N, C-alpha and C positions, 0 to 999 in steps of 0.2 A: 587371629580373631575373625569371627564371621562378621559380615557387613550387611546393612539393611538400608534401603532407600524407601521413601514414601512419596505418594502423589495423591493430592486431594482434589476432588471435583465438588462443586456445590457450595453449601451454606456454611455458616460459622459452626453449626452443630457438627458437621462432618469434620471441620478443622479440629475441633476439640477432640472428637473420637480418635482421629488419626494421632494426635499428640499423645493421648493416653496409651494407645497401642505401641507407639514408638518407645515411650518410656518403659513399657513392659519388656520390649525386646532388649533395651539397654540394660535393664536390671538382670536380664538373663545372659549378659555378656556380649551382645551384638554391638558393633560400632556403626553409628549412622554415617551415611555418605550422601552427597547431593544426588538428586534424581538425575538419571542419565549416566552416572558413573557405574563402573563395574561393581556388582554386588552379589551377595549370595541369596538375598531375599529382597523382593520388591513388594511393598504393600500398596495397593491401589484402592482408595476409598471412593466409591462410585456415587453418581447422582442419576435420578430418573424423573426429576420434576418436569423436564421437557424432553422432547425428542432430541434436541441438541445435546442435552446431558447424557442420554443413552449413547449417542454417536461418539461423543468425546471419550466416554468411559471405555467403550469397546475398542476404539482406535488406540487408546493408551495401552490397553492390555496387549493388543497385537504388536504394537511398537516394541514393548519390552521383550515379548517372546521372540520377535525377529532379531533384535539387536543383542539380546543376551539369552541365548537358548539354554544355557546351563542354570539360569537364575530360577529360583522357586518363587512363583507369583502367588501372593495372597490377595484375594479380592473380597472386599466388604462393602457395606453401605446399602443404599436403597435399591439400586439396580441388581445387586447381588441377592438381596432378599426376594426380589420380584422374579428373577430369571436365573436362578442358581444352576439349573441343569445345563442351559446353553453355555453359561460362563465356564462351568467345570469342564466342559468338553473342549474348551479352547486350548491351544498349545501353550505350554508353560505353566498353566494354572494348577497349583497343587492343593489349594485350600480356598473354600468359599464360606464366609461366616455371616453374611447378612448384617442385621442390626442388633443382634443379641450375641452372647458368648464372646464378646470382644475381649473381655478380661482373661479369657482362656486361650487367646490366639497363639501364644508362644508354644504352649503344650500341645495344642491341636496340630500346629504345623510340624513340630518335631516328631510327633507320632506318625503323621502322614509320610514324612521323609524316611523315618525308620522302617516303615512298612512298604516304602516305595509305592505309595498309593496316592490317588486323587480323592480328596475328601470334601464332602459337603456337610458343614456343621450348621446349616441354616435351621434355626429353631422356630417352631410355631409361635405366633405372637399372642394368641388368645390366652388371657390370664397372666401375661408376662408382668414381672415387677420391674422397678427401676434398677437398672444395672449401674452400680457405682463404679466409676472408672477413676483411677488415680492420676491426677495431673498436677505437677508441681512447677512446671515452667513452660513458656511458649518461646521457642528459639528466636532470638534476635528482635524481640518486641518489648515495648514498655507497657503494652496493654495485654491482658490475658482474658480469654473467654471462659466463662463458667456455664456449663450446661446443667440447669437445675430441673429441667422438665423434659419428658420424652413422650412421643405419641400425640395423636389428634383424633377427635371423633366428630369433627365438623362436617366432613363429607361434602365440601363444596363441589359443584357440578363438574369443574374442570380438573380437580386435583386427585392424584393417585396416592398422595402421601399417607392418608389414614390406612390404606391397604398395606403399605410397605413399612410403616413405622409403628403400627399397632395402637393399642389403647393408651389413654392418658395415664401417665404415672409420674411421680414427683420424687426428687431427692429429699430425704428426710431433713428437717430443719437443722438438726445438730450437725449433719454432714455439710450443709450449706455453710454454716458458720466456720466449720473446720477447714473447708477448702478455701474460703475467702482469706482466712488468717494465714494459711499455708502459702498461698500465692503472694500475699502482701509481704510475708517474711522472705520470699524469694526475690523481692525487689520490684514487683509490679506496682505501678502507681495507679493504674486504672483497671477496673474489672468490668467486663461486658457480660451482663446476665442474660442468658438466652435459653431457648428451648424450641421444640417443634411447634408448640402452640402455648406460648408463655402464659397467656391469660388463664389457662386451665390449671396453673400450678396449684397444688394443694387439694384438688378435688378428691373427696373421699378420706382426707386425712385430718380435717379440722383446721388446717392452716390455710393462709391466703397468700396471694402474690405479694401483698404489702408486707406480710410477716417475713417473707424471704428477702425482699428488698432491704428491709430494716436489718436483717441478720447480716447481709453482706456489707451494708453501709457502716454498721457499728463494729465490724470485726477489726481487731487491732491492726493498725498500719495501713488501712485502706484509705486512699486519698480521694479517688473518684470512682463513681459507679455509673455505667451507661447501660440503658435497657435495650434489649433486643426488640423485635417486632411485636407490636400490640394490636389488638382490635379496638375500634372506637368505643365499643360497649363497655370496656373496662374503665374508661375515663369518667368516673363519677366526680361529684364535688369533693367527696371525702378523699378519693384517690389523688386528685390534683392538689388539694390542700396539703395532704400529708407529704407528698413529694416536694412541694415548695418549701417545706420546713426542714428538709434534709439537705444540708449545705453541700454534701458530696455528690448529690444526684446531678448528672449532666443534663443540661437544658436542651437536649435533642431527643425527640420522640418520633419513632417510626410507626405511624398508624397505617395499617393496610387499607387501601381504598379499592383497588382493582377496576372500578368504574364509577363515573360520576352520574350515570343514568340509573334512575330507580328501576326501570324495566329490566335493564341488563343485570343489575345487582340481584333482582328477584330470580332471573333465569340462572344466575350463578349460584344461587342458594346461599348468598351472603346474608348475614342476620342483622343488617342495619340498613338504613336509608341514607341518601345524601344529606338529608336534613340532620339526621343523628350524627353523621360524621362531622358536619360543620359545627354542631353543638359541642362535640368533644374537643375540637380544635379551639373553639372559643373559650371553653372551660380551662384548658391548659394555658392559654394566653392571658386569661384573667388573673391567674395565680402566678404565672411566670411570663411576663410580657415580652421578653426578648427570646423566648424559646424558638427553636427551629422544629418545624413539623415536616417530616419527610414521608415518602410513601412509595408504594408499588402500584402500577397500572397495567392492565392487560388490554392490548389493542386487537380488535377483530374477533371478539368472542362470537360464537355462532349466533346468527340472526341480528348482529349489530348493524343497525341502519346508519345512514349518514347523519340523520338527526340525533340518534343516540350517541354516536361518536362525538358530535359537536357538543352535546351536553357534557361529556367528559372533559373535552378541551376547555369549555367555558368554566366548568366547576373548578378544575385545578388552578386556573388563573384567579378566579374570584376568591378562593380560599387562601391564596398566596402561600402555597407550599414552598419550602426551602430547597427541596431536592425531590426529583421524581425518577424512579427506576421504571423503565418501560420495557415490556415484554410482548412480542407478538403472541397471540394465542397459539398454544401447541397442543395438538390432539393427543390424548392418552387413552389407549384401549383400556376398557374396564371402568371408565368414568361415564357419568350421565351425559356430559357434553359431547362425548365422542359420537353418540347416536343422535344428536340433535340435528334437525334439518337446517337448511340455509347456512351451511358452513361458508365463511368468508374466504374468498380467493386469496392465495398466498401473496400475490403482488399487492392487493389492496391492504392486507394486514401490515405488510412492510411499509407501505406509504403512510398509513395511519400512525404506525409506531414512529416513523421518521418525524411526522408533524408533532407528536406528543413529546418526543425527545427535544425538539427545537424549543418548544414551550418550556419544558423542564429546565433546559440550559439557561434560558432567559430568566426564569424565576430564581434559579440559584445565583446568578450574577446580581440580580436585584437584591436578594437577601444579603449577600456578602457586602454589597455597597451600602446597605442600610446600617451595617454594623461598623462602618468606618468612623473613626473618632472615639470609639469606645475602648476601654481597657478590659482585656480578657485574660484569664489564666490560660496558658498554653502548655500542653505536655509535649515536649519535643521528642521526636522518635528517630530521626535519621539525618545525617549530614546533607547539606544541599549546596550546590554551586561550587565555587573554588574553595578547596579545603583550607587554603591559607587565610581566607577571609573570615572563617569561623561561623558560617551560617548553618542553621539547621531548620528542618520543617517539622511541624507537629500540628495538633488540633486543639481548637477551643472546645469548651463544653458543648457548643452548638454544632460541632463537627465542621467548622470552617478551617480549611488548611491554611497555615500561616508560616511565613518564612521570616526569620529574624536571627540576630546574633545570639547563639546559644549552643549548648552541647546536648547531644542525644541523652535522654533520661532526665533532663532538667524540667522542672515545673516552674514557669516564670510568668509574671504579669507583663503583658505586651499591649501597647497602644496600636491599634490597627490604623495605618495611615494612608494606604492606597491599595488598589487591587488590579491585578492583571487577569482578566477573565474571572475564574473563581478562586484564584490564589491571592490571599491577602499578604501584604508586607507590613511589618511592624517594627516598633522600637520598644526595647525593654524599658520598664519604668518601675519605680518602687510600688 
């Protein structure tokens, strides 16, 4: 039997795409093995959102080619879409498929092998439709990701993703319902609804993101629904009120911020102000007072002054965010920001990122501490500590990591009693 391993870089959307392609190989008779083991085929799903993503992607391809020269390497994802020619020329690479035609990956590879050829099947993105990929399980997890939207047309100044992911397109609503039901029937207790620009779901179809959320929430067997990254402009009174009325919606909302400085946001071509961001957070908290709001922040965007950086540091503290993912600005050729003057030196970017990470860590500890004494449903995912003691770790709806006596896969009520850093410890209760 032929064997296949996979390696995924980047976001949850890439993880979803990898799982779909792996299932296609399994249906064709391939046996999956762990990455690094000897295999006939290795599928590498690449990322190009930052320079680090590029480097890691290329390094992984080279490593597989060096360690397994007889292995047929398939490269897909954002870097493959952007730089197919260079990747196809690399040792070991037999097929490049980008971000379309992933449903054909098995047939494309077998044709390339039959003809002893190196094949680029990267398709143009103009006019592309939503590519429905079949996913029925996510190995070793109690949560499963559902990609319901593809593409982005925001063209933020720093971002290459609209170029490599193409126009906005959405999974049909009937397909959303069917996939949610299929994943629930496979035993997944929590579904994570995601996309490249989730807030754009339904554009041009007559459906809305709320329609899709309801479709997932109401699918038979679905216990919990968690939303992927949103923009603050989607958080209207109606949106927050509707979510608060759906008991299966997890009370953790990832609202992209990127900067707390109005001037920096404008240079970034983000379509909101700090005041609008704060209003979105306030709206969510008005309807769901204990919700956790998490975010992404970029440190050292071109032209960022010390005063603008301080505005961001002050803003994330005043809004009391529950978790902050910090990224030093990464130049991407082909973006507006790459040509901007006053690029911030690397050392200063790293120092500003370090300071924001420290603030974010403190905010997360504060949020976890604020939830001590409350009873929260926890979905346990993996064993923890001494196996004989019967502890497991999982997450509350607010995405607080909790350790308590439980078995992986259980959904149980837990009273949070103490915390060590950002890990809460709890006792099960009725």
